[in-house]
N, C-alpha and C positions, 0 to 999 in steps of 0.2 A: 670700361667693360666693368660689370659689377662682381662682387667676389663669388657669386652664385655661378655666374657666367664662365669666370676664371676657374673654380672649381670642377665644372662641367668640361671644360676643354683639358685641364690636367686629368682627369678621368678617362676621358677619349685616348690622350696620348699613354696613359697607362696600359689600356687594351691593347693599343697597337704594339707596345713593346712586349705585352705578354704574348702576344701571337708569334711575334718573330722569334722570342726566347723559346716558346714550344716549338716551332718550326726547327729552329736549330737543335734543340735537344733532340728533335725525333730524327734529324740528320747527323747527330752525332758531333755536331760543331761546337766550338767554343762559343759563349755568348758573354763575355766579361763586360764589354763595352756596353751592352743592353742591360745588362743586370745592374751597373752602375748609374746608368740614367734613370733606370726604374727606382731604384733607391732614391736618387734626387728628387724625381717626381713624388714620391711618396712623403719625402721630408717637407716638400712644399705643402702638399696637402695636409698634414698634421699641422703645420704651423699654423694654418689659417683656418682649420677647424678647432684648434687648441683654444683659441678666443671665444668662439663662440660657445663651447664647452664650459668654460669659467662664467661666461654671461649667464648661462643655463643654471649654474649653480647657485649664483647669486641669486638668481630669480627664486629658485626653490627654497632656497633658505630664507628669503625675507617673506615669500608667499607661505611658507610653511608657520613662521613667526607669527603673522598678521592672522592667519585663520586659527592659530592657536589663543589668541587675545580675545578673538569676536566671540 
């Protein structure tokens, strides 16, 4: 499974949990378990996208420096 597919799967799971949380809030029920699962999934998404952000920053840094010398 590619990283893109993995992130899409995580996003779908987050959406499902959000729907469950919304329903439980509407019904006045507790949603501690769902909130914990939501937090863990968000942590996974952030972990996998953080590396891409660092790579983008490196690219922008070097791209900016190269264009200033040209």
